[in-house]
C-alpha positions in Angstrom: 15.9 16.6 -15.3 15.5 17.5 -11.7 18.0 16.3 -9.0 16.7 15.7 -5.5 19.6 14.7 -2.7 19.7 13.8 0.9 22.9 14.3 2.3 22.0 12.6 5.5 21.6 9.4 4.1 23.8 9.9 1.0 21.1 9.1 -1.9 20.0 10.8 -4.9 16.8 10.4 -7.0 16.9 11.7 -10.6 13.4 12.5 -11.6 12.1 13.7 -15.5 8.6 14.4 -16.4 8.7 13.2 -20.0 6.9 15.2 -22.6 3.7 12.7 -22.4 3.6 13.7 -18.8 4.8 10.3 -17.2 7.3 10.8 -14.4 10.3 8.7 -14.7 12.6 8.5 -11.2 15.7 6.8 -11.3 17.7 5.8 -7.9 21.1 4.9 -8.6 22.7 2.1 -6.3 26.0 0.3 -7.0 24.6 -3.2 -6.5 24.1 -6.1 -8.4 20.3 -6.2 -8.6 17.8 -4.1 -11.2 14.6 -3.5 -10.3 11.4 -1.2 -12.1 8.2 -0.7 -11.3 5.4 1.1 -13.2 2.7 2.1 -11.1 -0.6 3.9 -12.2 -2.9 5.8 -9.5 -6.1 3.6 -9.6 -6.9 1.3 -7.0 -10.2 -0.8 -5.3 -11.3 2.4 -3.8 -11.5 4.3 -7.2 -15.2 2.4 -8.1 -17.0 6.0 -9.4 -15.7 9.0 -11.2 -16.8 11.8 -13.8 -14.3 11.9 -17.1 -14.4 15.7 -18.4 -15.5 14.4 -22.0 -18.3 12.3 -20.5 -21.6 13.4 -19.7 -22.2 11.1 -17.0 -20.7 9.4 -13.8 -19.2 6.0 -14.4 -19.5 3.5 -11.8 -17.5 0.3 -12.2 -17.6 -3.0 -10.4 -15.8 -3.8 -7.2 -12.5 -5.5 -8.3 -12.2 -4.2 -11.6 -8.8 -3.0 -10.9 -7.3 -6.2 -9.6 -8.9 -7.5 -12.6 -7.3 -5.4 -15.1 -4.1 -6.2 -13.4 -4.5 -9.9 -14.3 -5.4 -9.2 -17.5 -2.8 -6.9 -18.7 -0.3 -9.8 -19.1 -2.3 -11.6 -22.1 -1.0 -10.5 -25.5 -2.4 -10.8 -29.1 0.1 -12.6 -30.0 -1.0 -15.3 -27.8 1.9 -15.1 -25.4 1.9 -14.2 -21.8 4.0 -11.6 -20.9 5.0 -13.0 -17.5 6.1 -15.8 -18.9 8.1 -14.2 -21.7 10.1 -12.1 -18.9 10.4 -15.3 -17.0 12.4 -16.9 -19.9 14.6 -14.0 -20.1 15.6 -14.7 -16.4 14.2 -11.6 -14.6 11.5 -12.3 -11.9 8.2 -10.3 -12.9 5.1 -9.5 -11.2 2.6 -7.0 -10.3 0.2 -5.9 -7.4 -3.0 -4.0 -6.7 -3.5 -2.1 -3.6 -6.4 0.0 -2.2 -5.1 3.1 -4.1 -2.5 2.2 -6.8 -1.8 -0.6 -9.3 1.8 -1.7 -10.3 3.8 -3.5 -12.5 7.4 -4.8 -11.6 10.7 -7.0 -12.2 13.9 -7.6 -10.8 16.9 -9.2 -12.3 20.5 -9.0 -12.4 20.8 -9.4 -16.4 19.0 -8.8 -19.3 17.5 -5.8 -17.8 16.8 -3.7 -21.4 15.8 -7.2 -23.0 13.0 -7.6 -20.4 12.2 -3.7 -20.8 11.1 -4.1 -24.1 8.2 -6.8 -23.2 7.4 -4.8 -20.2 6.8 -1.6 -21.7 4.8 -3.5 -24.4 2.6 -5.1 -22.4 1.9 -2.2 -20.0 1.2 0.1 -22.9 -0.8 -2.6 -25.1 -3.8 -3.8 -23.4 -5.7 -6.6 -25.3 -9.3 -7.6 -24.2 -11.5 -10.0 -25.7 -14.7 -11.6 -24.6 -13.2 -14.9 -24.3 -10.0 -14.1 -22.7 -11.9 -11.9 -20.3 -14.6 -14.7 -19.5 -11.6 -17.4 -19.2 -9.8 -14.9 -16.3 -13.1 -15.1 -14.2 -12.6 -18.8 -12.8 -9.0 -17.9 -12.0 -9.9 -14.7 -9.8 -12.9 -16.6 -8.2 -10.8 -19.2 -7.3 -8.4 -16.4 -5.4 -11.1 -14.7 -3.8 -12.5 -17.9 -2.2 -8.8 -18.6 -1.1 -8.6 -15.1 0.7 -11.9 -16.0 2.2 -10.3 -19.0 4.1 -7.3 -17.0 5.0 -7.7 -15.8 8.4 -5.4 -13.0 8.7 -7.2 -11.5 5.9 -10.5 -11.9 6.9 -9.1 -10.4 10.3 -8.0 -7.0 8.5 -11.3 -6.9 6.3 -13.5 -7.2 9.7 -11.5 -4.6 11.3 -11.7 -2.2 8.1 -15.3 -2.9 8.1 -15.8 -2.1 12.0 -14.2 1.2 11.5 -15.6 2.5 7.9 -19.1 2.6 7.1 -19.0 4.4 3.4 -15.4 4.7 2.4 -14.3 2.3 -0.3 -11.6 0.9 1.6 -14.3 -1.2 3.0 -14.3 -3.1 -0.4 -12.0 -6.3 -0.8 -9.3 -5.3 -3.3 -10.6 -8.2 -5.7 -14.3 -7.7 -5.3 -16.7 -10.7 -5.0 -17.8 -13.5 -7.2 -20.9 -11.3 -7.9 -19.1 -8.0 -8.8 -16.6 -9.6 -11.0 -19.2 -11.1 -12.9 -20.3 -7.9 -14.5 -17.1 -7.3 -15.6 -16.6 -7.2 -19.5 -14.0 -6.2 -22.2 -15.9 -2.9 -22.5 -15.4 -2.0 -18.8 -11.5 -2.9 -18.7 -10.9 -0.7 -22.0 -12.7 2.0 -20.0 -10.9 1.9 -17.0 -7.6 1.7 -18.9 -8.2 4.6 -21.2 -9.1 6.8 -18.2 -6.4 6.0 -15.7 -3.8 4.2 -17.4 -2.6 7.6 -18.8 0.4 9.2 -18.6 -0.2 12.1 -16.1 -1.5 9.4 -13.6 1.3 7.1 -14.0 4.9 7.0 -12.8 8.1 4.7 -13.4 10.6 4.0 -10.7 14.1 2.0 -11.5 16.7 1.3 -8.8 20.0 -0.2 -9.5 23.4 0.4 -11.2 22.7 2.8 -13.8 23.2 5.9 -15.4 20.2 8.1 -15.2 20.4 9.9 -18.4 20.8 6.6 -20.0 18.1 4.4 -18.4 15.7 7.2 -19.3 16.6 7.7 -22.5 15.9 3.9 -22.7 12.4 4.3 -21.2 12.0 7.4 -23.6 12.5 5.1 -26.8 10.2 2.6 -25.7 7.1 5.2 -24.6 4.3 5.0 -26.8 1.5 6.3 -24.8 0.3 9.9 -25.8 -0.4 12.9 -23.6 -4.1 13.3 -22.6 -6.3 16.6 -22.2 -9.1 15.0 -20.1 -9.3 15.2 -16.3 -10.9 12.7 -14.1 -12.8 13.3 -10.7 -12.8 10.7 -8.6 -16.2 10.6 -6.6 -15.8 9.0 -3.0 -18.9 8.8 -0.6 -18.8 11.0 2.6 -17.4 9.1 5.4 -18.6 9.7 8.9 -16.2 10.3 11.7 -17.7 7.5 14.0 -16.8 3.8 13.8 -19.5 1.2 12.4 -19.1 -1.2 15.1 -16.9 -2.1 18.2 -16.2 -5.6 17.4 -16.6 -8.3 14.8 -15.8 -11.9 15.8 -15.2 -14.7 13.2 -14.9 -18.4 13.6 -12.1 -20.3 11.1 -10.4 -23.4 11.0 -7.4 -22.0 13.5 -5.8 -23.3 16.6 -5.2 -20.4 18.5 -7.3 -16.8 18.4 -6.0 -13.8 16.8 -7.4 -10.3 17.1 -6.9 -7.0 15.3 -7.4 -3.7 17.5 -8.3 -0.7 14.8 -7.9 2.9 15.5 -9.5 5.0 13.0 -7.8 8.5 12.2 -10.3 11.1 11.6 -7.8 14.2 11.3 -4.8 13.0 9.4 -4.6 15.6 6.6 -2.2 17.7 8.1 1.6 17.0 8.6 1.2 13.5 7.7 4.7 12.4 7.8 5.3 13.8 11.0 1.9 12.2 12.0 3.5 8.9 10.4 6.5 8.8 12.3 4.9 10.1 15.7 2.4 6.5 15.5 5.4 4.5 14.8 7.4 5.7 17.9 4.2 5.4 19.8 3.3 1.8 18.9 7.1 0.7 19.5 7.1 2.4 22.9 3.9 0.9 23.9 4.1 -2.5 22.2 7.5 -2.9 20.8 9.8 -5.9 21.8 11.4 -3.8 24.4 8.3 -2.4 25.9 7.1 -2.9 29.6 3.9 -4.4 28.1 5.8 -6.8 25.9 7.5 -8.2 28.4 5.0 -8.3 31.0 2.9 -10.4 28.8 5.3 -12.6 27.3 6.5 -13.9 31.1 3.0 -14.4 31.8 2.7 -16.8 28.7 0.2 -14.4 27.1 2.0 -14.0 23.9 4.9 -16.0 22.3 5.9 -13.3 19.5 6.0 -9.8 18.7 2.9 -7.4 18.3 2.3 -6.8 14.6 1.5 -3.2 14.0 1.2 -0.5 11.5 0.0 2.7 10.4 -2.1 2.7 6.8 -3.1 5.9 4.9 -4.0 7.4 2.0 -5.8 10.5 0.7 -9.0 9.6 1.6 -8.2 6.9 4.9 -6.0 6.4 7.9 -5.8 3.7 10.6 -3.9 2.4 13.3 -4.0 -1.6 13.4 -2.3 -3.8 16.2 -2.5 -7.5 15.7 -2.0 -10.5 17.9 -2.2 -14.3 18.4 -3.2 -15.0 22.0 -5.3 -17.9 23.6 -6.4 -15.0 25.9 -7.9 -12.2 23.8 -9.8 -10.6 26.6 -6.8 -10.2 28.8 -4.1 -9.1 26.2 -6.7 -6.6 24.7 -7.3 -5.2 27.9 -3.7 -4.9 28.6 -3.2 -3.1 25.6 -6.0 -0.6 26.4 -4.7 -0.1 30.0 -1.0 0.6 28.8 -2.4 2.9 26.5 -4.3 5.0 28.8 -1.1 4.9 31.3 1.3 6.0 28.8 -1.2 9.1 28.1 -1.4 10.1 32.0 2.5 9.4 32.5 3.6 11.1 29.5 6.4 9.7 27.3 9.4 8.6 28.9 12.5 11.1 27.4 14.9 8.3 27.1 12.1 5.9 25.4 11.3 8.6 23.0 14.9 9.3 21.9 16.2 5.5 22.1 12.8 4.6 19.5 13.3 7.7 17.4 16.7 6.6 16.8 15.7 2.7 16.2 12.8 3.7 13.5 15.2 6.3 11.9 17.6 3.3 11.3 15.1 1.1 10.2 13.9 4.0 7.5 17.6 4.3 6.6 18.1 0.3 5.8 15.1 0.6 3.8 17.7 2.0 1.4 19.6 -1.0 0.9 17.1 -3.0 -1.0 16.1 -1.9 -4.8 12.4 -3.3 -4.4 11.9 -1.6 -1.0 13.3 1.8 -2.7 11.4 1.6 -5.8 8.1 0.4 -4.4 8.3 3.3 -1.6 9.2 6.0 -4.1 6.0 4.8 -6.3 3.7 4.7 -3.5 4.8 8.0 -1.9 4.6 9.6 -5.4 0.6 9.0 -5.2 0.6 10.3 -1.6 2.5 13.8 -3.1 5.3 12.7 -0.5 9.0 13.2 -1.3 10.5 10.0 0.8 13.4 12.0 1.7 11.2 14.3 3.6 11.0 11.5 6.2 14.5 12.3 7.3 14.4 16.0 7.8 10.9 15.6 10.0 12.9 13.2 12.0 15.2 15.9 13.0 12.7 18.4 14.4 10.0 16.0 15.9 9.6 16.6 19.5 8.2 14.3 22.4 5.3 16.9 23.0 4.2 16.5 19.4 4.4 12.7 19.8 2.4 12.7 22.8 -0.5 14.9 21.5 -0.9 12.3 18.5 -1.1 9.9 21.1 -4.1 11.6 22.7 -5.6 12.4 19.6 -5.6 9.1 17.6 -5.8 6.4 20.3 -9.2 7.1 21.5 -11.6 4.7 23.0 -14.5 6.3 20.6 -12.7 5.3 17.4 -11.3 1.9 18.6 -12.6 -1.5 16.7 -11.7 -5.0 17.8 -11.7 -7.7 15.2 -11.2 -11.4 16.4 -10.9 -14.8 14.3 -11.2 -17.6 16.7 -11.1 -21.5 16.4 -14.3 -23.0 15.2 
């Protein structure tokens, strides 16, 4: 067992790679809640791959990762594992992202009773023609629901404006047309290819003795080690954006917009880059920024900007979201403020203040068992140790952040997505 410790935040993670190749991480916390998440490194972007045992490349329908997530709960005994876990008083769920799929539950009691059902359903898929077809209507309804959700349309249009070929521009749930091609054979192919120990990890957080809870996981582990390799095939993505602006009309009362900046040079020093962009966004757009104060006093914005930096192995971008009746004016002011800060340079006092603020936010994330566990799983698939963030804060200079500002926030890589009232 490997023990990683961060003395700055007084946290430890106990990590062990089991004999079959799966990594189990335990983060002990003296709290009442207990949480477990089991992730697999397979998401909506992974629609083409070559297995070393196969002669031909496999292409799968868009949305199959999400479809599989739905189907895994249905068991051969006729029960749905979500219902079984709920009857034990635990809060169980699952989710699919662009790059991974995860199954989880949270509880205060009955953790090990729930662990029986949890580990059973993740390791024992049961797909039939009948139950696969039955799920199609449910997922079609979900797809239609998201198409009526303005924030989701806003996000997807920003992504489509930035990326020409990258499979991040595929909706996680797919479309009604693509999921029509999903059958039990394709689901089993995906499960047997990607739901294998060396492509998965488990994170557990709560009041646990690490050795004991890992032993309990081992005793329920039935997945066998695999020897094949998988080459994921991603299309080549040009640096250029696809289009500058996408507008859509929907049933809303006040327009909303997203500005996106496509990051074309995100392979190196990704943690420092992530922290730097968080600092930049807070300095320029945060609640204490001069821009937000100006727009708020003018009555142009009524709530804080939303902003974040999304990144994985094949993509990275900045997203800035706002609701306003005067989109053109607010967008123009954001663009001008970014250019002003580039020219003036980042104020040293603002830099230190915001740096401390963001450091504090990272520390506070270690107060919640779900946030801790989800973060360890997501970062595991990025090959990142979350503790490294706290080390990178220490040596981060204002000059480095200013260089990132000039490198990422370029007009040539900027897109605008707007949803306006119909």
